[in-house]
Every structure is written in structure tokens, then in C-alpha cells.
N, CA, C, O and CB atoms as a CASP TS submission, in Angstrom:
PFRMAT TS
TARGET T0000
AUTHOR 0000-0000-0000
METHOD Language model
MODEL 1
PARENT N/A
ATOM      1  N   VAL     1      98.857 115.437  95.768  1.00  0.00           N
ATOM      2  CA  VAL     1     100.085 115.361  96.748  1.00  0.00           C
ATOM      3  C   VAL     1     100.310 116.553  96.949  1.00  0.00           C
ATOM      4  O   VAL     1     100.119 117.340  96.021  1.00  0.00           O
ATOM      5  CB  VAL     1     101.352 114.688  96.333  1.00  0.00           C
ATOM      6  N   SER     2     100.795 117.039  98.260  1.00  0.00           N
ATOM      7  CA  SER     2     101.148 117.819  98.033  1.00  0.00           C
ATOM      8  C   SER     2     102.202 117.843  99.664  1.00  0.00           C
ATOM      9  O   SER     2     101.951 116.961 100.486  1.00  0.00           O
ATOM     10  CB  SER     2     100.035 118.724  97.496  1.00  0.00           C
ATOM     11  N   SER     3     103.239 118.811  99.968  1.00  0.00           N
ATOM     12  CA  SER     3     104.173 118.703 100.715  1.00  0.00           C
ATOM     13  C   SER     3     104.736 120.546 101.212  1.00  0.00           C
ATOM     14  O   SER     3     104.931 121.569 100.555  1.00  0.00           O
ATOM     15  CB  SER     3     105.233 117.670  99.833  1.00  0.00           C
ATOM     16  N   TRP     4     104.845 120.126 102.985  1.00  0.00           N
ATOM     17  CA  TRP     4     105.556 121.717 103.026  1.00  0.00           C
ATOM     18  C   TRP     4     106.266 121.544 104.161  1.00  0.00           C
ATOM     19  O   TRP     4     106.234 120.441 104.704  1.00  0.00           O
ATOM     20  CB  TRP     4     104.519 123.166 103.165  1.00  0.00           C
ATOM     21  N   ALA     5     107.111 122.716 104.773  1.00  0.00           N
ATOM     22  CA  ALA     5     107.460 122.662 106.355  1.00  0.00           C
ATOM     23  C   ALA     5     106.739 123.522 106.971  1.00  0.00           C
ATOM     24  O   ALA     5     106.207 124.528 106.503  1.00  0.00           O
ATOM     25  CB  ALA     5     108.860 122.956 106.769  1.00  0.00           C
ATOM     26  N   GLU     6     106.714 123.001 108.364  1.00  0.00           N
ATOM     27  CA  GLU     6     105.854 124.067 108.903  1.00  0.00           C
ATOM     28  C   GLU     6     106.734 124.238 110.557  1.00  0.00           C
ATOM     29  O   GLU     6     106.740 123.182 111.191  1.00  0.00           O
ATOM     30  CB  GLU     6     103.916 123.476 108.947  1.00  0.00           C
ATOM     31  N   GLY     7     107.196 125.029 111.015  1.00  0.00           N
ATOM     32  CA  GLY     7     107.911 125.112 112.411  1.00  0.00           C
ATOM     33  C   GLY     7     109.351 124.031 111.943  1.00  0.00           C
ATOM     34  O   GLY     7     109.934 124.540 110.987  1.00  0.00           O
ATOM     35  N   SER     8     109.720 123.284 112.203  1.00  0.00           N
ATOM     36  CA  SER     8     110.437 122.351 112.553  1.00  0.00           C
ATOM     37  C   SER     8     110.254 120.860 111.850  1.00  0.00           C
ATOM     38  O   SER     8     111.119 119.988 111.937  1.00  0.00           O
ATOM     39  CB  SER     8     110.257 122.370 113.855  1.00  0.00           C
ATOM     40  N   ASP     9     109.342 120.739 111.333  1.00  0.00           N
ATOM     41  CA  ASP     9     108.425 119.422 110.858  1.00  0.00           C
ATOM     42  C   ASP     9     108.089 119.386 109.191  1.00  0.00           C
ATOM     43  O   ASP     9     107.961 120.412 108.523  1.00  0.00           O
ATOM     44  CB  ASP     9     106.816 119.493 111.728  1.00  0.00           C
ATOM     45  N   ALA    10     108.000 118.335 108.776  1.00  0.00           N
ATOM     46  CA  ALA    10     107.566 118.481 107.428  1.00  0.00           C
ATOM     47  C   ALA    10     106.730 117.842 107.286  1.00  0.00           C
ATOM     48  O   ALA    10     106.802 116.690 107.715  1.00  0.00           O
ATOM     49  CB  ALA    10     108.285 118.289 106.507  1.00  0.00           C
ATOM     50  N   TYR    11     105.282 118.401 106.467  1.00  0.00           N
ATOM     51  CA  TYR    11     104.453 117.423 106.087  1.00  0.00           C
ATOM     52  C   TYR    11     104.640 117.110 104.617  1.00  0.00           C
ATOM     53  O   TYR    11     105.341 117.640 103.755  1.00  0.00           O
ATOM     54  CB  TYR    11     103.113 117.787 106.408  1.00  0.00           C
ATOM     55  N   ILE    12     103.591 115.836 104.589  1.00  0.00           N
ATOM     56  CA  ILE    12     103.006 115.217 102.765  1.00  0.00           C
ATOM     57  C   ILE    12     101.721 114.728 103.384  1.00  0.00           C
ATOM     58  O   ILE    12     101.343 114.068 104.352  1.00  0.00           O
ATOM     59  CB  ILE    12     104.113 113.553 101.691  1.00  0.00           C
ATOM     60  N   THR    13     101.065 115.613 101.973  1.00  0.00           N
ATOM     61  CA  THR    13      99.580 115.172 102.114  1.00  0.00           C
ATOM     62  C   THR    13      99.561 114.227 100.832  1.00  0.00           C
ATOM     63  O   THR    13     100.444 114.188  99.974  1.00  0.00           O
ATOM     64  CB  THR    13      98.340 116.545 102.075  1.00  0.00           C
ATOM     65  N   VAL    14      97.940 113.181 100.871  1.00  0.00           N
ATOM     66  CA  VAL    14      97.669 113.034 100.025  1.00  0.00           C
ATOM     67  C   VAL    14      96.477 113.117 100.233  1.00  0.00           C
ATOM     68  O   VAL    14      96.129 113.063 101.413  1.00  0.00           O
ATOM     69  CB  VAL    14      98.137 112.285  99.548  1.00  0.00           C
ATOM     70  N   LYS    15      95.592 113.252  99.344  1.00  0.00           N
ATOM     71  CA  LYS    15      94.304 113.736  99.086  1.00  0.00           C
ATOM     72  C   LYS    15      93.418 113.129  97.893  1.00  0.00           C
ATOM     73  O   LYS    15      93.761 113.382  96.738  1.00  0.00           O
ATOM     74  CB  LYS    15      94.478 115.101  98.881  1.00  0.00           C
ATOM     75  N   ASP    16      92.441 112.444  98.107  1.00  0.00           N
ATOM     76  CA  ASP    16      91.251 112.136  97.061  1.00  0.00           C
ATOM     77  C   ASP    16      90.137 112.032  97.055  1.00  0.00           C
ATOM     78  O   ASP    16      89.566 111.380  97.929  1.00  0.00           O
ATOM     79  CB  ASP    16      91.240 111.343  96.598  1.00  0.00           C
ATOM     80  N   ASN    17      89.450 112.674  96.016  1.00  0.00           N
ATOM     81  CA  ASN    17      87.744 112.324  95.918  1.00  0.00           C
ATOM     82  C   ASN    17      87.139 111.448  95.545  1.00  0.00           C
ATOM     83  O   ASN    17      86.084 111.500  94.913  1.00  0.00           O
ATOM     84  CB  ASN    17      87.076 112.935  95.318  1.00  0.00           C
ATOM     85  N   GLY    18      87.864 110.300  95.966  1.00  0.00           N
ATOM     86  CA  GLY    18      86.681 108.884  96.236  1.00  0.00           C
ATOM     87  C   GLY    18      85.427 109.233  96.880  1.00  0.00           C
ATOM     88  O   GLY    18      84.940 110.348  97.068  1.00  0.00           O
ATOM     89  N   PRO    19      84.993 108.088  97.181  1.00  0.00           N
ATOM     90  CA  PRO    19      83.815 107.840  98.307  1.00  0.00           C
ATOM     91  C   PRO    19      83.831 107.926  99.490  1.00  0.00           C
ATOM     92  O   PRO    19      82.759 107.918 100.095  1.00  0.00           O
ATOM     93  CB  PRO    19      83.364 106.830  98.363  1.00  0.00           C
ATOM     94  N   GLY    20      85.152 108.043 100.236  1.00  0.00           N
ATOM     95  CA  GLY    20      85.054 107.757 101.460  1.00  0.00           C
ATOM     96  C   GLY    20      85.161 106.872 102.160  1.00  0.00           C
ATOM     97  O   GLY    20      85.286 105.750 101.671  1.00  0.00           O
ATOM     98  N   PHE    21      85.149 107.061 103.571  1.00  0.00           N
ATOM     99  CA  PHE    21      84.518 105.979 104.379  1.00  0.00           C
ATOM    100  C   PHE    21      84.432 106.686 105.878  1.00  0.00           C
ATOM    101  O   PHE    21      85.017 107.730 106.166  1.00  0.00           O
ATOM    102  CB  PHE    21      85.485 104.472 104.341  1.00  0.00           C
ATOM    103  N   GLU    22      83.796 106.106 106.559  1.00  0.00           N
ATOM    104  CA  GLU    22      83.418 106.684 108.358  1.00  0.00           C
ATOM    105  C   GLU    22      84.546 106.199 108.612  1.00  0.00           C
ATOM    106  O   GLU    22      84.887 105.193 107.989  1.00  0.00           O
ATOM    107  CB  GLU    22      82.000 106.037 109.516  1.00  0.00           C
ATOM    108  N   PRO    23      85.603 106.893 109.782  1.00  0.00           N
ATOM    109  CA  PRO    23      86.694 105.776 110.655  1.00  0.00           C
ATOM    110  C   PRO    23      86.086 105.364 112.098  1.00  0.00           C
ATOM    111  O   PRO    23      86.671 104.911 113.081  1.00  0.00           O
ATOM    112  CB  PRO    23      88.372 106.590 111.028  1.00  0.00           C
ATOM    113  N   GLN    24      84.660 105.682 111.891  1.00  0.00           N
ATOM    114  CA  GLN    24      83.847 104.486 113.223  1.00  0.00           C
ATOM    115  C   GLN    24      83.701 103.753 112.463  1.00  0.00           C
ATOM    116  O   GLN    24      83.320 102.732 113.037  1.00  0.00           O
ATOM    117  CB  GLN    24      82.366 104.676 114.144  1.00  0.00           C
ATOM    118  N   GLU    25      83.754 103.620 111.602  1.00  0.00           N
ATOM    119  CA  GLU    25      82.903 101.965 110.875  1.00  0.00           C
ATOM    120  C   GLU    25      83.586 101.032 110.487  1.00  0.00           C
ATOM    121  O   GLU    25      83.123  99.930 110.191  1.00  0.00           O
ATOM    122  CB  GLU    25      82.070 102.011 109.551  1.00  0.00           C
ATOM    123  N   GLN    26      85.366 101.502 110.410  1.00  0.00           N
ATOM    124  CA  GLN    26      86.566 100.733 110.660  1.00  0.00           C
ATOM    125  C   GLN    26      86.818 100.708 111.651  1.00  0.00           C
ATOM    126  O   GLN    26      87.823 101.415 111.720  1.00  0.00           O
ATOM    127  CB  GLN    26      87.552 100.965 110.170  1.00  0.00           C
ATOM    128  N   ILE    27      86.507 100.215 112.958  1.00  0.00           N
ATOM    129  CA  ILE    27      87.420 100.046 113.509  1.00  0.00           C
ATOM    130  C   ILE    27      86.514  98.587 114.205  1.00  0.00           C
ATOM    131  O   ILE    27      85.326  98.297 114.348  1.00  0.00           O
ATOM    132  CB  ILE    27      88.029 101.401 114.311  1.00  0.00           C
ATOM    133  N   GLY    28      87.863  97.914 114.519  1.00  0.00           N
ATOM    134  CA  GLY    28      88.050  96.489 114.602  1.00  0.00           C
ATOM    135  C   GLY    28      88.381  95.853 113.702  1.00  0.00           C
ATOM    136  O   GLY    28      88.687  94.675 113.886  1.00  0.00           O
ATOM    137  N   GLU    29      88.434  96.488 112.289  1.00  0.00           N
ATOM    138  CA  GLU    29      89.240  95.662 111.247  1.00  0.00           C
ATOM    139  C   GLU    29      90.495  96.073 111.137  1.00  0.00           C
ATOM    140  O   GLU    29      90.942  97.219 111.176  1.00  0.00           O
ATOM    141  CB  GLU    29      88.716  95.680 109.917  1.00  0.00           C
ATOM    142  N   GLU    30      90.953  95.205 111.016  1.00  0.00           N
ATOM    143  CA  GLU    30      92.433  94.876 110.412  1.00  0.00           C
ATOM    144  C   GLU    30      93.244  95.603 109.004  1.00  0.00           C
ATOM    145  O   GLU    30      93.011  95.231 107.853  1.00  0.00           O
ATOM    146  CB  GLU    30      92.309  93.367 110.047  1.00  0.00           C
ATOM    147  N   HIS    31      94.183  96.651 109.347  1.00  0.00           N
ATOM    148  CA  HIS    31      94.665  97.406 108.710  1.00  0.00           C
ATOM    149  C   HIS    31      95.921  97.331 108.500  1.00  0.00           C
ATOM    150  O   HIS    31      96.506  98.414 108.517  1.00  0.00           O
ATOM    151  CB  HIS    31      94.380  98.282 109.035  1.00  0.00           C
ATOM    152  N   VAL    32      96.918  95.844 108.186  1.00  0.00           N
ATOM    153  CA  VAL    32      98.369  95.529 108.039  1.00  0.00           C
ATOM    154  C   VAL    32      99.008  96.503 107.708  1.00  0.00           C
ATOM    155  O   VAL    32      99.708  97.150 108.487  1.00  0.00           O
ATOM    156  CB  VAL    32      98.704  94.598 107.193  1.00  0.00           C
ATOM    157  N   GLY    33      98.805  96.838 106.068  1.00  0.00           N
ATOM    158  CA  GLY    33      99.494  98.273 105.749  1.00  0.00           C
ATOM    159  C   GLY    33      99.935  99.310 106.374  1.00  0.00           C
ATOM    160  O   GLY    33     101.123  99.631 106.406  1.00  0.00           O
ATOM    161  N   LEU    34      98.869 100.011 107.006  1.00  0.00           N
ATOM    162  CA  LEU    34      98.667 100.983 107.326  1.00  0.00           C
ATOM    163  C   LEU    34      99.455 101.210 108.851  1.00  0.00           C
ATOM    164  O   LEU    34     100.384 101.970 109.127  1.00  0.00           O
ATOM    165  CB  LEU    34      97.305 101.085 107.158  1.00  0.00           C
ATOM    166  N   ASP    35      98.744 100.293 109.671  1.00  0.00           N
ATOM    167  CA  ASP    35      99.597  99.897 110.748  1.00  0.00           C
ATOM    168  C   ASP    35     101.115  99.887 110.883  1.00  0.00           C
ATOM    169  O   ASP    35     101.769 100.474 111.744  1.00  0.00           O
ATOM    170  CB  ASP    35      99.286  98.791 110.942  1.00  0.00           C
ATOM    171  N   ASN    36     101.616  99.038 109.778  1.00  0.00           N
ATOM    172  CA  ASN    36     103.042  98.921 109.298  1.00  0.00           C
ATOM    173  C   ASN    36     103.957 100.609 108.805  1.00  0.00           C
ATOM    174  O   ASN    36     105.100 101.044 108.941  1.00  0.00           O
ATOM    175  CB  ASN    36     102.853  97.789 107.826  1.00  0.00           C
ATOM    176  N   VAL    37     103.193 100.907 108.450  1.00  0.00           N
ATOM    177  CA  VAL    37     103.093 102.346 107.874  1.00  0.00           C
ATOM    178  C   VAL    37     103.800 103.437 108.663  1.00  0.00           C
ATOM    179  O   VAL    37     104.790 104.151 108.505  1.00  0.00           O
ATOM    180  CB  VAL    37     101.626 102.764 107.777  1.00  0.00           C
ATOM    181  N   ARG    38     102.172 103.122 110.247  1.00  0.00           N
ATOM    182  CA  ARG    38     102.601 104.112 110.954  1.00  0.00           C
ATOM    183  C   ARG    38     103.444 104.004 111.953  1.00  0.00           C
ATOM    184  O   ARG    38     103.878 104.978 112.568  1.00  0.00           O
ATOM    185  CB  ARG    38     101.769 104.637 111.328  1.00  0.00           C
ATOM    186  N   GLU    39     103.782 102.652 112.225  1.00  0.00           N
ATOM    187  CA  GLU    39     105.351 102.043 113.303  1.00  0.00           C
ATOM    188  C   GLU    39     106.564 102.022 112.740  1.00  0.00           C
ATOM    189  O   GLU    39     107.587 102.098 113.420  1.00  0.00           O
ATOM    190  CB  GLU    39     105.374 100.432 113.810  1.00  0.00           C
ATOM    191  N   ARG    40     106.569 101.915 111.397  1.00  0.00           N
ATOM    192  CA  ARG    40     108.062 102.196 110.798  1.00  0.00           C
ATOM    193  C   ARG    40     108.413 103.877 110.834  1.00  0.00           C
ATOM    194  O   ARG    40     109.530 104.360 111.021  1.00  0.00           O
ATOM    195  CB  ARG    40     108.128 101.599 109.033  1.00  0.00           C
ATOM    196  N   LEU    41     107.365 104.493 110.641  1.00  0.00           N
ATOM    197  CA  LEU    41     107.354 106.229 111.083  1.00  0.00           C
ATOM    198  C   LEU    41     107.659 106.389 112.225  1.00  0.00           C
ATOM    199  O   LEU    41     108.424 107.090 112.887  1.00  0.00           O
ATOM    200  CB  LEU    41     106.069 107.042 111.027  1.00  0.00           C
ATOM    201  N   HIS    42     106.977 105.666 112.354  1.00  0.00           N
ATOM    202  CA  HIS    42     107.175 106.334 114.647  1.00  0.00           C
ATOM    203  C   HIS    42     108.721 106.109 114.753  1.00  0.00           C
ATOM    204  O   HIS    42     109.414 107.098 114.991  1.00  0.00           O
ATOM    205  CB  HIS    42     106.109 104.784 116.520  1.00  0.00           C
ATOM    206  N   LEU    43     109.224 105.075 114.619  1.00  0.00           N
ATOM    207  CA  LEU    43     110.108 104.011 114.956  1.00  0.00           C
ATOM    208  C   LEU    43     111.605 104.941 114.218  1.00  0.00           C
ATOM    209  O   LEU    43     112.644 105.276 114.787  1.00  0.00           O
ATOM    210  CB  LEU    43     109.525 102.229 114.139  1.00  0.00           C
ATOM    211  N   MET    44     111.247 105.116 113.009  1.00  0.00           N
ATOM    212  CA  MET    44     112.265 105.110 112.316  1.00  0.00           C
ATOM    213  C   MET    44     112.840 106.682 112.534  1.00  0.00           C
ATOM    214  O   MET    44     114.007 107.073 112.508  1.00  0.00           O
ATOM    215  CB  MET    44     111.898 104.618 110.868  1.00  0.00           C
ATOM    216  N   CYS    45     111.507 107.492 112.776  1.00  0.00           N
ATOM    217  CA  CYS    45     111.920 109.236 112.867  1.00  0.00           C
ATOM    218  C   CYS    45     110.833 109.835 113.881  1.00  0.00           C
ATOM    219  O   CYS    45     110.620 111.046 113.943  1.00  0.00           O
ATOM    220  CB  CYS    45     111.742 110.204 111.121  1.00  0.00           C
ATOM    221  N   GLY    46     110.235 108.992 114.588  1.00  0.00           N
ATOM    222  CA  GLY    46     109.351 109.918 115.384  1.00  0.00           C
ATOM    223  C   GLY    46     108.316 110.171 114.663  1.00  0.00           C
ATOM    224  O   GLY    46     107.357 110.583 115.316  1.00  0.00           O
ATOM    225  N   GLY    47     108.115 110.044 113.221  1.00  0.00           N
ATOM    226  CA  GLY    47     106.935 110.365 112.378  1.00  0.00           C
ATOM    227  C   GLY    47     105.235 109.866 112.663  1.00  0.00           C
ATOM    228  O   GLY    47     105.069 108.810 113.275  1.00  0.00           O
ATOM    229  N   THR    48     104.112 110.597 112.235  1.00  0.00           N
ATOM    230  CA  THR    48     103.066 109.879 112.541  1.00  0.00           C
ATOM    231  C   THR    48     102.614 109.967 110.795  1.00  0.00           C
ATOM    232  O   THR    48     103.217 110.299 109.775  1.00  0.00           O
ATOM    233  CB  THR    48     102.002 110.567 113.902  1.00  0.00           C
ATOM    234  N   LEU    49     101.514 109.580 111.039  1.00  0.00           N
ATOM    235  CA  LEU    49     100.182 109.137 109.845  1.00  0.00           C
ATOM    236  C   LEU    49      98.616 109.357 110.196  1.00  0.00           C
ATOM    237  O   LEU    49      97.848 108.579 110.761  1.00  0.00           O
ATOM    238  CB  LEU    49     100.210 107.405 109.551  1.00  0.00           C
ATOM    239  N   GLU    50      98.390 110.601 109.709  1.00  0.00           N
ATOM    240  CA  GLU    50      96.748 110.994 110.268  1.00  0.00           C
ATOM    241  C   GLU    50      96.078 110.308 108.856  1.00  0.00           C
ATOM    242  O   GLU    50      96.630 110.216 107.760  1.00  0.00           O
ATOM    243  CB  GLU    50      96.277 113.158 110.538  1.00  0.00           C
ATOM    244  N   ILE    51      94.738 109.867 109.230  1.00  0.00           N
ATOM    245  CA  ILE    51      94.155 109.640 107.739  1.00  0.00           C
ATOM    246  C   ILE    51      92.451 110.161 108.481  1.00  0.00           C
ATOM    247  O   ILE    51      91.859 109.664 109.439  1.00  0.00           O
ATOM    248  CB  ILE    51      94.391 107.495 106.893  1.00  0.00           C
ATOM    249  N   GLN    52      91.952 111.597 107.372  1.00  0.00           N
ATOM    250  CA  GLN    52      90.618 111.893 107.869  1.00  0.00           C
ATOM    251  C   GLN    52      90.089 111.380 106.382  1.00  0.00           C
ATOM    252  O   GLN    52      90.539 111.443 105.238  1.00  0.00           O
ATOM    253  CB  GLN    52      90.253 113.648 108.465  1.00  0.00           C
ATOM    254  N   SER    53      88.909 110.844 106.997  1.00  0.00           N
ATOM    255  CA  SER    53      87.888 110.525 105.365  1.00  0.00           C
ATOM    256  C   SER    53      86.590 110.438 106.094  1.00  0.00           C
ATOM    257  O   SER    53      86.448 110.017 107.242  1.00  0.00           O
ATOM    258  CB  SER    53      88.229 108.722 104.235  1.00  0.00           C
ATOM    259  N   SER    54      85.477 110.970 105.144  1.00  0.00           N
ATOM    260  CA  SER    54      84.137 110.612 105.376  1.00  0.00           C
ATOM    261  C   SER    54      83.765 110.385 104.105  1.00  0.00           C
ATOM    262  O   SER    54      84.323 110.624 103.035  1.00  0.00           O
ATOM    263  CB  SER    54      83.281 111.574 106.097  1.00  0.00           C
ATOM    264  N   LYS    55      82.494 109.771 104.449  1.00  0.00           N
ATOM    265  CA  LYS    55      81.763 108.888 103.301  1.00  0.00           C
ATOM    266  C   LYS    55      81.041 110.430 101.982  1.00  0.00           C
ATOM    267  O   LYS    55      80.456 111.467 102.293  1.00  0.00           O
ATOM    268  CB  LYS    55      80.028 107.630 104.390  1.00  0.00           C
ATOM    269  N   GLU    56      81.321 110.063 100.992  1.00  0.00           N
ATOM    270  CA  GLU    56      80.922 111.226  99.960  1.00  0.00           C
ATOM    271  C   GLU    56      82.412 112.504  99.884  1.00  0.00           C
ATOM    272  O   GLU    56      82.522 113.325  98.974  1.00  0.00           O
ATOM    273  CB  GLU    56      79.173 112.110 100.722  1.00  0.00           C
ATOM    274  N   SER    57      83.245 112.390 100.870  1.00  0.00           N
ATOM    275  CA  SER    57      84.109 113.346 100.344  1.00  0.00           C
ATOM    276  C   SER    57      86.072 112.992 100.257  1.00  0.00           C
ATOM    277  O   SER    57      87.041 113.738 100.120  1.00  0.00           O
ATOM    278  CB  SER    57      83.695 114.638 101.363  1.00  0.00           C
ATOM    279  N   GLY    58      85.978 112.083 100.356  1.00  0.00           N
ATOM    280  CA  GLY    58      87.470 111.370  99.772  1.00  0.00           C
ATOM    281  C   GLY    58      88.338 111.350 101.205  1.00  0.00           C
ATOM    282  O   GLY    58      87.790 111.859 102.183  1.00  0.00           O
ATOM    283  N   THR    59      89.340 110.919 101.321  1.00  0.00           N
ATOM    284  CA  THR    59      90.202 110.872 101.992  1.00  0.00           C
ATOM    285  C   THR    59      91.586 111.644 102.233  1.00  0.00           C
ATOM    286  O   THR    59      92.486 111.098 101.595  1.00  0.00           O
ATOM    287  CB  THR    59      90.253 110.008 101.817  1.00  0.00           C
ATOM    288  N   LEU    60      91.845 112.312 102.675  1.00  0.00           N
ATOM    289  CA  LEU    60      92.709 112.650 103.441  1.00  0.00           C
ATOM    290  C   LEU    60      94.069 112.487 104.235  1.00  0.00           C
ATOM    291  O   LEU    60      94.130 112.783 105.428  1.00  0.00           O
ATOM    292  CB  LEU    60      92.235 112.722 103.796  1.00  0.00           C
ATOM    293  N   VAL    61      95.288 111.948 103.443  1.00  0.00           N
ATOM    294  CA  VAL    61      96.312 111.133 104.464  1.00  0.00           C
ATOM    295  C   VAL    61      97.495 112.661 104.916  1.00  0.00           C
ATOM    296  O   VAL    61      97.828 113.625 104.227  1.00  0.00           O
ATOM    297  CB  VAL    61      97.378 109.409 103.326  1.00  0.00           C
ATOM    298  N   THR    62      97.743 112.396 105.902  1.00  0.00           N
ATOM    299  CA  THR    62      98.705 113.496 106.211  1.00  0.00           C
ATOM    300  C   THR    62     100.516 112.760 107.308  1.00  0.00           C
ATOM    301  O   THR    62     100.558 112.430 108.493  1.00  0.00           O
ATOM    302  CB  THR    62      97.435 114.807 107.368  1.00  0.00           C
ATOM    303  N   ILE    63     101.142 112.758 106.751  1.00  0.00           N
ATOM    304  CA  ILE    63     102.733 112.333 107.197  1.00  0.00           C
ATOM    305  C   ILE    63     103.399 113.175 107.531  1.00  0.00           C
ATOM    306  O   ILE    63     103.838 113.919 106.653  1.00  0.00           O
ATOM    307  CB  ILE    63     103.578 111.773 106.324  1.00  0.00           C
ATOM    308  N   ILE    64     103.739 113.405 108.857  1.00  0.00           N
ATOM    309  CA  ILE    64     104.035 114.503 109.944  1.00  0.00           C
ATOM    310  C   ILE    64     105.856 113.554 110.116  1.00  0.00           C
ATOM    311  O   ILE    64     106.159 112.454 110.579  1.00  0.00           O
ATOM    312  CB  ILE    64     102.507 114.516 111.796  1.00  0.00           C
ATOM    313  N   ILE    65     106.546 114.502 109.579  1.00  0.00           N
ATOM    314  CA  ILE    65     107.519 114.357 109.894  1.00  0.00           C
ATOM    315  C   ILE    65     108.787 115.215 110.809  1.00  0.00           C
ATOM    316  O   ILE    65     109.321 116.162 110.232  1.00  0.00           O
ATOM    317  CB  ILE    65     107.621 114.098 108.985  1.00  0.00           C
ATOM    318  N   PRO    66     109.263 114.851 112.276  1.00  0.00           N
ATOM    319  CA  PRO    66     109.913 115.874 112.893  1.00  0.00           C
ATOM    320  C   PRO    66     110.983 116.017 112.432  1.00  0.00           C
ATOM    321  O   PRO    66     111.519 114.928 112.229  1.00  0.00           O
ATOM    322  CB  PRO    66     110.030 115.818 114.077  1.00  0.00           C
ATOM    323  N   ALA    67     111.969 117.402 111.977  1.00  0.00           N
ATOM    324  CA  ALA    67     113.013 117.387 111.953  1.00  0.00           C
ATOM    325  C   ALA    67     113.931 117.071 113.116  1.00  0.00           C
ATOM    326  O   ALA    67     115.044 117.139 112.594  1.00  0.00           O
ATOM    327  CB  ALA    67     113.123 118.271 111.495  1.00  0.00           C
ATOM    328  N   SER    68     114.019 116.916 113.762  1.00  0.00           N
ATOM    329  CA  SER    68     114.931 116.111 114.910  1.00  0.00           C
ATOM    330  C   SER    68     114.463 114.786 115.209  1.00  0.00           C
ATOM    331  O   SER    68     113.977 114.691 116.336  1.00  0.00           O
ATOM    332  CB  SER    68     114.957 116.842 116.324  1.00  0.00           C
ATOM    333  N   PRO    69     114.472 113.712 114.505  1.00  0.00           N
ATOM    334  CA  PRO    69     114.098 112.577 114.619  1.00  0.00           C
ATOM    335  C   PRO    69     114.516 112.211 116.315  1.00  0.00           C
ATOM    336  O   PRO    69     115.524 112.767 116.749  1.00  0.00           O
ATOM    337  CB  PRO    69     114.757 111.732 113.411  1.00  0.00           C
ATOM    338  N   ASN    70     113.700 111.240 117.290  1.00  0.00           N
ATOM    339  CA  ASN    70     113.772 110.550 118.429  1.00  0.00           C
ATOM    340  C   ASN    70     115.546 110.263 118.557  1.00  0.00           C
ATOM    341  O   ASN    70     116.287 109.631 117.804  1.00  0.00           O
ATOM    342  CB  ASN    70     112.716 109.140 118.305  1.00  0.00           C
ATOM    343  N   GLN    71     115.868 111.073 119.935  1.00  0.00           N
ATOM    344  CA  GLN    71     117.519 109.940 119.819  1.00  0.00           C
ATOM    345  C   GLN    71     117.237 108.779 119.510  1.00  0.00           C
ATOM    346  O   GLN    71     117.553 108.249 118.444  1.00  0.00           O
ATOM    347  CB  GLN    71     118.483 109.607 121.222  1.00  0.00           C
ATOM    348  N   SER    72     116.706 108.342 120.277  1.00  0.00           N
ATOM    349  CA  SER    72     116.092 106.819 120.104  1.00  0.00           C
ATOM    350  C   SER    72     116.025 105.564 118.540  1.00  0.00           C
ATOM    351  O   SER    72     116.099 104.360 118.298  1.00  0.00           O
ATOM    352  CB  SER    72     114.516 107.185 120.462  1.00  0.00           C
ATOM    353  N   SER    73     115.834 106.922 117.829  1.00  0.00           N
ATOM    354  CA  SER    73     115.961 106.040 116.410  1.00  0.00           C
ATOM    355  C   SER    73     116.839 105.420 115.816  1.00  0.00           C
ATOM    356  O   SER    73     117.920 105.752 116.303  1.00  0.00           O
ATOM    357  CB  SER    73     115.767 106.556 115.521  1.00  0.00           C
ATOM    358  N   PRO    74     116.971 104.666 114.992  1.00  0.00           N
ATOM    359  CA  PRO    74     117.628 104.025 114.172  1.00  0.00           C
ATOM    360  C   PRO    74     117.956 104.899 113.019  1.00  0.00           C
ATOM    361  O   PRO    74     116.999 105.584 112.657  1.00  0.00           O
ATOM    362  CB  PRO    74     116.976 102.903 113.874  1.00  0.00           C
ATOM    363  N   ALA    75     118.954 105.043 112.406  1.00  0.00           N
ATOM    364  CA  ALA    75     119.855 106.302 111.328  1.00  0.00           C
ATOM    365  C   ALA    75     118.558 105.467 110.071  1.00  0.00           C
ATOM    366  O   ALA    75     118.285 104.274 109.937  1.00  0.00           O
ATOM    367  CB  ALA    75     122.516 105.993 110.882  1.00  0.00           C
ATOM    368  N   VAL    76     118.037 106.625 109.374  1.00  0.00           N
ATOM    369  CA  VAL    76     116.939 106.796 108.327  1.00  0.00           C
ATOM    370  C   VAL    76     118.095 106.362 107.443  1.00  0.00           C
ATOM    371  O   VAL    76     119.199 106.412 107.986  1.00  0.00           O
ATOM    372  CB  VAL    76     116.044 108.400 108.047  1.00  0.00           C
ATOM    373  N   ARG    77     118.050 105.925 106.125  1.00  0.00           N
ATOM    374  CA  ARG    77     119.240 105.448 105.162  1.00  0.00           C
ATOM    375  C   ARG    77     117.813 105.465 103.788  1.00  0.00           C
ATOM    376  O   ARG    77     118.072 105.153 102.626  1.00  0.00           O
ATOM    377  CB  ARG    77     120.295 103.415 105.742  1.00  0.00           C
TER
END
């Protein structure tokens, strides 16, 4: 787990060295939890969730939170 600021954005990454997966093989599968996190990040602060993975290489999840949230976003508590 690591975090840093770059420009006006905050980055949080979580990386593992597990078996990983091929993203193209996951198309069509539902990922309710990940979709929920993506939507909440977007609605609450204009943030994003990115996932990079490949078999045998583990997975890297990156959350990007802009320093200036969307004007239409509700206040984060």
C-alpha cells in the first residue's frame, strides 16, 4: 500500500503478487463491489479506480482523488 500527491491529485495504490487475472477474461462478469466503489468515488469526489492485472504478475489497484472535487459532488464526511 502506498500513497502520494502528484500535481493536485492524491494517489493511493494497493499491489499484490498473487496469481492475478487477465482483464479481458473478466468482461461480462459482474463485480458489484468494485462497481459500487467506482461509482461512489466518482460521485463523492470525482475520483477514479483503476485496476491493472495479468496472470502470474499480481494486481495493482490505483485510486485517484482530485484535490478539487466536482462542483456538483456532495460534501465528503
